[in-house]
N, CA, C, O and the ligand as a Tripos MOL2 file, in Angstrom:
@<TRIPOS>MOLECULE
protein
  229   227    58     0     0
PROTEIN
NO_CHARGES

@<TRIPOS>ATOM
      1 N           6.3760   19.0840   -2.1930 N.3       1 MET1
      2 CA          5.5360   17.8040   -2.2550 C.3       1 MET1
      3 C           6.4030   16.6690   -1.5960 C.2       1 MET1
      4 O           7.5670   16.4870   -1.9550 O.2       1 MET1
      5 N           5.8180   15.9330   -0.6480 N.am      2 SER2
      6 CA          6.4900   14.9380    0.0250 C.3       2 SER2
      7 C           6.1700   13.5690   -0.5300 C.2       2 SER2
      8 O           5.0560   13.2910   -0.9740 O.2       2 SER2
      9 N           7.2190   12.6950   -0.4880 N.am      3 ASP3
     10 CA          7.0160   11.3290   -0.9350 C.3       3 ASP3
     11 C           6.5010   10.4770    0.1980 C.2       3 ASP3
     12 O           6.7930   10.7410    1.3640 O.2       3 ASP3
     13 N           5.7280    9.4480   -0.1410 N.am      4 PRO4
     14 CA          5.2320    8.5140    0.8900 C.3       4 PRO4
     15 C           6.3830    7.7440    1.5180 C.2       4 PRO4
     16 O           7.4210    7.5490    0.8850 O.2       4 PRO4
     17 N           6.2090    7.3150    2.7340 N.am      5 ASP5
     18 CA          7.1400    6.5100    3.4920 C.3       5 ASP5
     19 C           7.3510    5.1670    2.7760 C.2       5 ASP5
     20 O           6.3880    4.4290    2.5640 O.2       5 ASP5
     21 N           8.6410    4.8290    2.3890 N.am      6 PRO6
     22 CA          8.8280    3.5540    1.7130 C.3       6 PRO6
     23 C           8.3700    2.3640    2.5070 C.2       6 PRO6
     24 O           7.9410    1.3730    1.9170 O.2       6 PRO6
     25 N           8.4410    2.4150    3.8210 N.am      7 ARG7
     26 CA          7.9900    1.2490    4.6530 C.3       7 ARG7
     27 C           6.4430    1.1230    4.5040 C.2       7 ARG7
     28 O           5.8970    0.0200    4.5470 O.2       7 ARG7
     29 N           5.7820    2.2360    4.3350 N.am      8 LEU8
     30 CA          4.3050    2.1800    4.1170 C.3       8 LEU8
     31 C           4.0210    1.5580    2.7530 C.2       8 LEU8
     32 O           3.1440    0.7060    2.6070 O.2       8 LEU8
     33 N           4.8020    2.0180    1.7370 N.am      9 LEU9
     34 CA          4.5470    1.5530    0.3960 C.3       9 LEU9
     35 C           4.6600    0.0140    0.2550 C.2       9 LEU9
     36 O           3.9380   -0.6200   -0.5140 O.2       9 LEU9
     37 N           5.6050   -0.5500    1.0390 N.am     10 GLU10
     38 CA          5.7180   -1.9890    1.0390 C.3      10 GLU10
     39 C           4.4900   -2.7160    1.4520 C.2      10 GLU10
     40 O           4.2530   -3.8440    1.0190 O.2      10 GLU10
     41 N           3.6840   -2.0810    2.3000 N.am     11 LEU11
     42 CA          2.4800   -2.7540    2.8180 C.3      11 LEU11
     43 C           1.3180   -2.5880    1.9770 C.2      11 LEU11
     44 O           0.3090   -3.2640    2.1780 O.2      11 LEU11
     45 N           1.3910   -1.6930    1.0040 N.am     12 LEU12
     46 CA          0.1870   -1.3800    0.1860 C.3      12 LEU12
     47 C          -0.1200   -2.4450   -0.8640 C.2      12 LEU12
     48 O           0.8040   -2.9970   -1.4610 O.2      12 LEU12
     49 N          -1.3200   -2.7280   -1.0870 N.am     13 VAL13
     50 CA         -1.7340   -3.4620   -2.2840 C.3      13 VAL13
     51 C          -2.9020   -2.7610   -2.8920 C.2      13 VAL13
     52 O          -3.5960   -1.9930   -2.2250 O.2      13 VAL13
     53 N          -3.1280   -3.0170   -4.1580 N.am     14 CYS14
     54 CA         -4.2800   -2.3880   -4.8390 C.3      14 CYS14
     55 C          -5.5620   -2.8790   -4.2330 C.2      14 CYS14
     56 O          -5.7750   -4.0880   -4.1330 O.2      14 CYS14
     57 N          -6.4180   -1.9790   -3.8270 N.am     15 PRO15
     58 CA         -7.7170   -2.3860   -3.2280 C.3      15 PRO15
     59 C          -8.6660   -2.9700   -4.2670 C.2      15 PRO15
     60 O          -9.6480   -3.6250   -3.9160 O.2      15 PRO15
     61 N          -8.3810   -2.7390   -5.5130 N.am     16 ASN16
     62 CA         -9.2890   -3.3110   -6.5720 C.3      16 ASN16
     63 C          -8.9550   -4.7350   -6.9690 C.2      16 ASN16
     64 O          -9.8200   -5.6090   -7.0200 O.2      16 ASN16
     65 N          -7.6580   -4.9470   -7.2530 N.am     17 CYS17
     66 CA         -7.3100   -6.3050   -7.7980 C.3      17 CYS17
     67 C          -6.3250   -6.9880   -6.8340 C.2      17 CYS17
     68 O          -5.9080   -8.1200   -7.0830 O.2      17 CYS17
     69 N          -5.9540   -6.3160   -5.7470 N.am     18 HIS18
     70 CA         -5.0530   -6.9040   -4.7260 C.3      18 HIS18
     71 C          -3.6290   -7.1640   -5.3170 C.2      18 HIS18
     72 O          -2.8570   -7.9440   -4.7590 O.2      18 HIS18
     73 N          -3.3060   -6.5030   -6.4430 N.am     19 GLY19
     74 CA         -1.9940   -6.6330   -7.0050 C.3      19 GLY19
     75 C          -1.0000   -5.7740   -6.3150 C.2      19 GLY19
     76 O          -1.3720   -5.0090   -5.4250 O.2      19 GLY19
     77 N           0.2910   -5.8590   -6.6910 N.am     20 GLU20
     78 CA          1.3310   -4.9980   -6.1690 C.3      20 GLU20
     79 C           1.1970   -3.5920   -6.7230 C.2      20 GLU20
     80 O           0.7330   -3.3870   -7.8440 O.2      20 GLU20
     81 N           1.5990   -2.6640   -5.9420 N.am     21 VAL21
     82 CA          1.5920   -1.2790   -6.3550 C.3      21 VAL21
     83 C           3.0330   -0.7310   -6.3130 C.2      21 VAL21
     84 O           3.9040   -1.2710   -5.6310 O.2      21 VAL21
     85 N           3.2420    0.3340   -7.0520 N.am     22 ALA22
     86 CA          4.5210    0.9910   -7.0750 C.3      22 ALA22
     87 C           4.2890    2.5490   -7.0880 C.2      22 ALA22
     88 O           3.3510    3.0670   -7.6940 O.2      22 ALA22
     89 N           5.2110    3.2370   -6.3800 N.am     23 TYR23
     90 CA          5.0990    4.6870   -6.4000 C.3      23 TYR23
     91 C           5.8130    5.2640   -7.6640 C.2      23 TYR23
     92 O           6.9340    4.8740   -7.9890 O.2      23 TYR23
     93 N           5.1400    6.1790   -8.3410 N.am     24 VAL24
     94 CA          5.7490    6.8960   -9.4450 C.3      24 VAL24
     95 C           6.0120    8.3300   -9.0780 C.2      24 VAL24
     96 O           5.1260    9.1800   -9.1620 O.2      24 VAL24
     97 N           7.2740    8.6040   -8.6550 N.am     25 PRO25
     98 CA          7.5950    9.9140   -8.1120 C.3      25 PRO25
     99 C           7.3650   11.0510   -9.0410 C.2      25 PRO25
    100 O           6.9660   12.1370   -8.6220 O.2      25 PRO25
    101 N           7.6130   10.8160  -10.3150 N.am     26 GLU26
    102 CA          7.4460   11.8960  -11.3440 C.3      26 GLU26
    103 C           6.0490   12.4170  -11.3740 C.2      26 GLU26
    104 O           5.8270   13.6020  -11.6230 O.2      26 GLU26
    105 N           5.1060   11.5560  -11.1260 N.am     27 GLU27
    106 CA          3.6650   11.9280  -11.2230 C.3      27 GLU27
    107 C           2.9710   11.9530   -9.9180 C.2      27 GLU27
    108 O           1.8010   12.3240   -9.8200 O.2      27 GLU27
    109 N           3.7330   11.5350   -8.8500 N.am     28 SER28
    110 CA          3.1970   11.5340   -7.5130 C.3      28 SER28
    111 C           1.8980   10.6800   -7.4460 C.2      28 SER28
    112 O           0.8730   11.0930   -6.9050 O.2      28 SER28
    113 N           2.0100    9.5000   -8.0150 N.am     29 VAL29
    114 CA          0.8430    8.5790   -7.9660 C.3      29 VAL29
    115 C           1.3090    7.1930   -7.5380 C.2      29 VAL29
    116 O           2.4830    6.8580   -7.6890 O.2      29 VAL29
    117 N           0.4020    6.3950   -7.0090 N.am     30 ILE30
    118 CA          0.7210    4.9720   -6.7470 C.3      30 ILE30
    119 C          -0.0010    4.2410   -7.8710 C.2      30 ILE30
    120 O          -1.2110    4.3380   -8.0760 O.2      30 ILE30
    121 N           0.8790    3.4730   -8.6070 N.am     31 GLU31
    122 CA          0.2900    2.7500   -9.7370 C.3      31 GLU31
    123 C           0.1650    1.2530   -9.4510 C.2      31 GLU31
    124 O           1.0860    0.6450   -8.9060 O.2      31 GLU31
    125 N          -0.9430    0.6770   -9.8080 N.am     32 CYS32
    126 CA         -1.1430   -0.7350   -9.7070 C.3      32 CYS32
    127 C          -0.3460   -1.4420  -10.7570 C.2      32 CYS32
    128 O          -0.4500   -1.1230  -11.9410 O.2      32 CYS32
    129 N           0.4470   -2.3950  -10.3490 N.am     33 ARG33
    130 CA          1.2420   -3.2450  -11.3250 C.3      33 ARG33
    131 C           0.5470   -4.6020  -11.4980 C.2      33 ARG33
    132 O           1.1230   -5.5240  -12.0760 O.2      33 ARG33
    133 N          -0.6740   -4.7240  -11.0040 N.am     34 GLY34
    134 CA         -1.4280   -5.9740  -11.1410 C.3      34 GLY34
    135 C          -2.2960   -5.8550  -12.3350 C.2      34 GLY34
    136 O          -1.9440   -5.2090  -13.3220 O.2      34 GLY34
    137 N          -3.4560   -6.4890  -12.2480 N.am     35 GLU35
    138 CA         -4.3710   -6.6420  -13.4000 C.3      35 GLU35
    139 C          -4.9680   -5.3030  -13.8310 C.2      35 GLU35
    140 O          -5.1010   -5.0170  -15.0210 O.2      35 GLU35
    141 N          -5.3190   -4.5010  -12.8460 N.am     36 CYS36
    142 CA         -6.2350   -3.3570  -13.2770 C.3      36 CYS36
    143 C          -5.4340   -2.1260  -13.6910 C.2      36 CYS36
    144 O          -5.9350   -1.3780  -14.5310 O.2      36 CYS36
    145 N          -4.2470   -1.8520  -13.1840 N.am     37 GLY37
    146 CA         -3.4820   -0.7160  -13.5790 C.3      37 GLY37
    147 C          -4.0420    0.6180  -13.0720 C.2      37 GLY37
    148 O          -3.6510    1.6710  -13.5750 O.2      37 GLY37
    149 N          -4.9400    0.5960  -12.0950 N.am     38 TYR38
    150 CA         -5.4390    1.8090  -11.4970 C.3      38 TYR38
    151 C          -4.3160    2.6720  -10.9100 C.2      38 TYR38
    152 O          -3.3000    2.1370  -10.4670 O.2      38 TYR38
    153 N          -4.4820    3.9650  -10.9010 N.am     39 ARG39
    154 CA         -3.5340    4.9190  -10.3940 C.3      39 ARG39
    155 C          -4.1310    5.6580   -9.2850 C.2      39 ARG39
    156 O          -5.1610    6.3010   -9.4860 O.2      39 ARG39
    157 N          -3.5680    5.6270   -8.1040 N.am     40 TYR40
    158 CA         -4.0900    6.2340   -6.9070 C.3      40 TYR40
    159 C          -3.3450    7.4860   -6.6500 C.2      40 TYR40
    160 O          -2.1330    7.5220   -6.8600 O.2      40 TYR40
    161 N          -4.0170    8.5570   -6.1900 N.am     41 PRO41
    162 CA         -3.3430    9.8300   -5.9410 C.3      41 PRO41
    163 C          -2.5770    9.7480   -4.5800 C.2      41 PRO41
    164 O          -2.9080    8.9570   -3.6970 O.2      41 PRO41
    165 N          -1.5360   10.6140   -4.4750 N.am     42 VAL42
    166 CA         -0.8470   10.7660   -3.2040 C.3      42 VAL42
    167 C          -1.0380   12.2280   -2.7750 C.2      42 VAL42
    168 O          -0.6620   13.1530   -3.4950 O.2      42 VAL42
    169 N          -1.6480   12.4190   -1.5560 N.am     43 ARG43
    170 CA         -1.8750   13.7670   -1.1600 C.3      43 ARG43
    171 C          -1.1620   14.0320    0.1550 C.2      43 ARG43
    172 O          -1.3730   13.3240    1.1410 O.2      43 ARG43
    173 N          -0.3130   15.0590    0.1650 N.am     44 ASP44
    174 CA          0.5420   15.4140    1.3560 C.3      44 ASP44
    175 C           1.3340   14.1900    1.7520 C.2      44 ASP44
    176 O           1.5120   13.9590    2.9480 O.2      44 ASP44
    177 N           1.7940   13.4350    0.8720 N.am     45 GLY45
    178 CA          2.6330   12.2260    1.2210 C.3      45 GLY45
    179 C           1.8550   11.0210    1.6720 C.2      45 GLY45
    180 O           2.4340   10.0200    2.0930 O.2      45 GLY45
    181 N           0.5340   11.1090    1.5860 N.am     46 LEU46
    182 CA         -0.3030    9.9690    2.0450 C.3      46 LEU46
    183 C          -1.0100    9.3700    0.7850 C.2      46 LEU46
    184 O          -1.7640   10.0400    0.0780 O.2      46 LEU46
    185 N          -0.7220    8.1160    0.5700 N.am     47 PRO47
    186 CA         -1.3910    7.4450   -0.5450 C.3      47 PRO47
    187 C          -2.9170    7.3310   -0.2650 C.2      47 PRO47
    188 O          -3.3250    6.9440    0.8300 O.2      47 PRO47
    189 N          -3.7320    7.6700   -1.2600 N.am     48 VAL48
    190 CA         -5.2030    7.5510   -1.1370 C.3      48 VAL48
    191 C          -5.6240    6.2930   -1.9100 C.2      48 VAL48
    192 O          -5.8600    6.3050   -3.1180 O.2      48 VAL48
    193 N          -5.7010    5.1840   -1.1100 N.am     49 MET49
    194 CA         -5.9330    3.8930   -1.7560 C.3      49 MET49
    195 C          -7.4750    3.6190   -1.8110 C.2      49 MET49
    196 O          -7.9900    2.6910   -1.1890 O.2      49 MET49
    197 N          -8.1570    4.4710   -2.5810 N.am     50 LEU50
    198 CA         -9.5890    4.3060   -2.6460 C.3      50 LEU50
    199 C          -9.9980    4.1260   -4.1290 C.2      50 LEU50
    200 O          -9.5930    4.9410   -4.9580 O.2      50 LEU50
    201 N         -10.7210    3.1730   -4.4620 N.am     51 ILE51
    202 CA        -11.1270    2.8740   -5.7720 C.3      51 ILE51
    203 C         -11.8350    4.0820   -6.4050 C.2      51 ILE51
    204 O         -11.6280    4.3820   -7.5810 O.2      51 ILE51
    205 N         -12.6530    4.7550   -5.6310 N.am     52 ASP52
    206 CA        -13.4340    5.9150   -6.0860 C.3      52 ASP52
    207 C         -12.5170    7.0440   -6.4900 C.2      52 ASP52
    208 O         -12.8940    7.8510   -7.3390 O.2      52 ASP52
    209 N         -11.3050    7.1410   -5.9080 N.am     53 GLU53
    210 CA        -10.3420    8.2120   -6.2190 C.3      53 GLU53
    211 C          -9.3870    7.8280   -7.3140 C.2      53 GLU53
    212 O          -8.6550    8.6870   -7.8030 O.2      53 GLU53
    213 N          -9.3580    6.5900   -7.7200 N.am     54 ALA54
    214 CA         -8.3070    6.1300   -8.7070 C.3      54 ALA54
    215 C          -8.6050    6.6490  -10.1020 C.2      54 ALA54
    216 O          -9.7540    6.8670  -10.4870 O.2      54 ALA54
    217 N          -7.5150    6.8360  -10.8450 N.am     55 ASP55
    218 CA         -7.6130    6.9910  -12.2870 C.3      55 ASP55
    219 C          -7.6400    5.6370  -12.9110 C.2      55 ASP55
    220 O          -6.7600    4.8160  -12.6540 O.2      55 ASP55
    221 N          -8.6080    5.3850  -13.7100 N.am     56 LYS56
    222 CA         -8.7840    4.0560  -14.3870 C.3      56 LYS56
    223 C          -8.3270    4.1340  -15.8070 C.2      56 LYS56
    224 O          -8.7690    5.0130  -16.5470 O.2      56 LYS56
    225 N          -7.4540    3.2450  -16.2180 N.am     57 PRO57
    226 CA         -6.9340    3.2660  -17.5520 C.3      57 PRO57
    227 C          -8.0130    2.8410  -18.5970 C.2      57 PRO57
    228 O          -7.7310    2.8050  -19.7950 O.2      57 PRO57
    229 ZN         -5.0420   -3.2530   -9.2800 Zn       58 ZN58
@<TRIPOS>BOND
     1     1     2 1
     2     2     3 1
     3     3     4 2
     4     3     5 am
     5     5     6 1
     6     6     7 1
     7     7     8 2
     8     7     9 am
     9     9    10 1
    10    10    11 1
    11    11    12 2
    12    11    13 am
    13    13    14 1
    14    14    15 1
    15    15    16 2
    16    15    17 am
    17    17    18 1
    18    18    19 1
    19    19    20 2
    20    19    21 am
    21    21    22 1
    22    22    23 1
    23    23    24 2
    24    23    25 am
    25    25    26 1
    26    26    27 1
    27    27    28 2
    28    27    29 am
    29    29    30 1
    30    30    31 1
    31    31    32 2
    32    31    33 am
    33    33    34 1
    34    34    35 1
    35    35    36 2
    36    35    37 am
    37    37    38 1
    38    38    39 1
    39    39    40 2
    40    39    41 am
    41    41    42 1
    42    42    43 1
    43    43    44 2
    44    43    45 am
    45    45    46 1
    46    46    47 1
    47    47    48 2
    48    47    49 am
    49    49    50 1
    50    50    51 1
    51    51    52 2
    52    51    53 am
    53    53    54 1
    54    54    55 1
    55    55    56 2
    56    55    57 am
    57    57    58 1
    58    58    59 1
    59    59    60 2
    60    59    61 am
    61    61    62 1
    62    62    63 1
    63    63    64 2
    64    63    65 am
    65    65    66 1
    66    66    67 1
    67    67    68 2
    68    67    69 am
    69    69    70 1
    70    70    71 1
    71    71    72 2
    72    71    73 am
    73    73    74 1
    74    74    75 1
    75    75    76 2
    76    75    77 am
    77    77    78 1
    78    78    79 1
    79    79    80 2
    80    79    81 am
    81    81    82 1
    82    82    83 1
    83    83    84 2
    84    83    85 am
    85    85    86 1
    86    86    87 1
    87    87    88 2
    88    87    89 am
    89    89    90 1
    90    90    91 1
    91    91    92 2
    92    91    93 am
    93    93    94 1
    94    94    95 1
    95    95    96 2
    96    95    97 am
    97    97    98 1
    98    98    99 1
    99    99   100 2
   100    99   101 am
   101   101   102 1
   102   102   103 1
   103   103   104 2
   104   103   105 am
   105   105   106 1
   106   106   107 1
   107   107   108 2
   108   107   109 am
   109   109   110 1
   110   110   111 1
   111   111   112 2
   112   111   113 am
   113   113   114 1
   114   114   115 1
   115   115   116 2
   116   115   117 am
   117   117   118 1
   118   118   119 1
   119   119   120 2
   120   119   121 am
   121   121   122 1
   122   122   123 1
   123   123   124 2
   124   123   125 am
   125   125   126 1
   126   126   127 1
   127   127   128 2
   128   127   129 am
   129   129   130 1
   130   130   131 1
   131   131   132 2
   132   131   133 am
   133   133   134 1
   134   134   135 1
   135   135   136 2
   136   135   137 am
   137   137   138 1
   138   138   139 1
   139   139   140 2
   140   139   141 am
   141   141   142 1
   142   142   143 1
   143   143   144 2
   144   143   145 am
   145   145   146 1
   146   146   147 1
   147   147   148 2
   148   147   149 am
   149   149   150 1
   150   150   151 1
   151   151   152 2
   152   151   153 am
   153   153   154 1
   154   154   155 1
   155   155   156 2
   156   155   157 am
   157   157   158 1
   158   158   159 1
   159   159   160 2
   160   159   161 am
   161   161   162 1
   162   162   163 1
   163   163   164 2
   164   163   165 am
   165   165   166 1
   166   166   167 1
   167   167   168 2
   168   167   169 am
   169   169   170 1
   170   170   171 1
   171   171   172 2
   172   171   173 am
   173   173   174 1
   174   174   175 1
   175   175   176 2
   176   175   177 am
   177   177   178 1
   178   178   179 1
   179   179   180 2
   180   179   181 am
   181   181   182 1
   182   182   183 1
   183   183   184 2
   184   183   185 am
   185   185   186 1
   186   186   187 1
   187   187   188 2
   188   187   189 am
   189   189   190 1
   190   190   191 1
   191   191   192 2
   192   191   193 am
   193   193   194 1
   194   194   195 1
   195   195   196 2
   196   195   197 am
   197   197   198 1
   198   198   199 1
   199   199   200 2
   200   199   201 am
   201   201   202 1
   202   202   203 1
   203   203   204 2
   204   203   205 am
   205   205   206 1
   206   206   207 1
   207   207   208 2
   208   207   209 am
   209   209   210 1
   210   210   211 1
   211   211   212 2
   212   211   213 am
   213   213   214 1
   214   214   215 1
   215   215   216 2
   216   215   217 am
   217   217   218 1
   218   218   219 1
   219   219   220 2
   220   219   221 am
   221   221   222 1
   222   222   223 1
   223   223   224 2
   224   223   225 am
   225   225   226 1
   226   226   227 1
   227   227   228 2
@<TRIPOS>SUBSTRUCTURE
     1 MET1         2 RESIDUE 1 A MET
     2 SER2         6 RESIDUE 1 A SER
     3 ASP3        10 RESIDUE 1 A ASP
     4 PRO4        14 RESIDUE 1 A PRO
     5 ASP5        18 RESIDUE 1 A ASP
     6 PRO6        22 RESIDUE 1 A PRO
     7 ARG7        26 RESIDUE 1 A ARG
     8 LEU8        30 RESIDUE 1 A LEU
     9 LEU9        34 RESIDUE 1 A LEU
    10 GLU10       38 RESIDUE 1 A GLU
    11 LEU11       42 RESIDUE 1 A LEU
    12 LEU12       46 RESIDUE 1 A LEU
    13 VAL13       50 RESIDUE 1 A VAL
    14 CYS14       54 RESIDUE 1 A CYS
    15 PRO15       58 RESIDUE 1 A PRO
    16 ASN16       62 RESIDUE 1 A ASN
    17 CYS17       66 RESIDUE 1 A CYS
    18 HIS18       70 RESIDUE 1 A HIS
    19 GLY19       74 RESIDUE 1 A GLY
    20 GLU20       78 RESIDUE 1 A GLU
    21 VAL21       82 RESIDUE 1 A VAL
    22 ALA22       86 RESIDUE 1 A ALA
    23 TYR23       90 RESIDUE 1 A TYR
    24 VAL24       94 RESIDUE 1 A VAL
    25 PRO25       98 RESIDUE 1 A PRO
    26 GLU26      102 RESIDUE 1 A GLU
    27 GLU27      106 RESIDUE 1 A GLU
    28 SER28      110 RESIDUE 1 A SER
    29 VAL29      114 RESIDUE 1 A VAL
    30 ILE30      118 RESIDUE 1 A ILE
    31 GLU31      122 RESIDUE 1 A GLU
    32 CYS32      126 RESIDUE 1 A CYS
    33 ARG33      130 RESIDUE 1 A ARG
    34 GLY34      134 RESIDUE 1 A GLY
    35 GLU35      138 RESIDUE 1 A GLU
    36 CYS36      142 RESIDUE 1 A CYS
    37 GLY37      146 RESIDUE 1 A GLY
    38 TYR38      150 RESIDUE 1 A TYR
    39 ARG39      154 RESIDUE 1 A ARG
    40 TYR40      158 RESIDUE 1 A TYR
    41 PRO41      162 RESIDUE 1 A PRO
    42 VAL42      166 RESIDUE 1 A VAL
    43 ARG43      170 RESIDUE 1 A ARG
    44 ASP44      174 RESIDUE 1 A ASP
    45 GLY45      178 RESIDUE 1 A GLY
    46 LEU46      182 RESIDUE 1 A LEU
    47 PRO47      186 RESIDUE 1 A PRO
    48 VAL48      190 RESIDUE 1 A VAL
    49 MET49      194 RESIDUE 1 A MET
    50 LEU50      198 RESIDUE 1 A LEU
    51 ILE51      202 RESIDUE 1 A ILE
    52 ASP52      206 RESIDUE 1 A ASP
    53 GLU53      210 RESIDUE 1 A GLU
    54 ALA54      214 RESIDUE 1 A ALA
    55 ASP55      218 RESIDUE 1 A ASP
    56 LYS56      222 RESIDUE 1 A LYS
    57 PRO57      226 RESIDUE 1 A PRO
    58 ZN58       229 GROUP 0 **** ****
């Protein structure tokens, strides 16, 4: 399983609340650290920043 490019991660924001996101390597997800807390999957090292694909808390 490959990790996303850190330079790419810096550019990402949550598409739902436009908050900051952070990569969680243990779970291979991108987690919103803003208002919504949505968690986006990472597939083959590529973050899938789609609200439809997110886990909602
Ligand atoms: Zn968010």
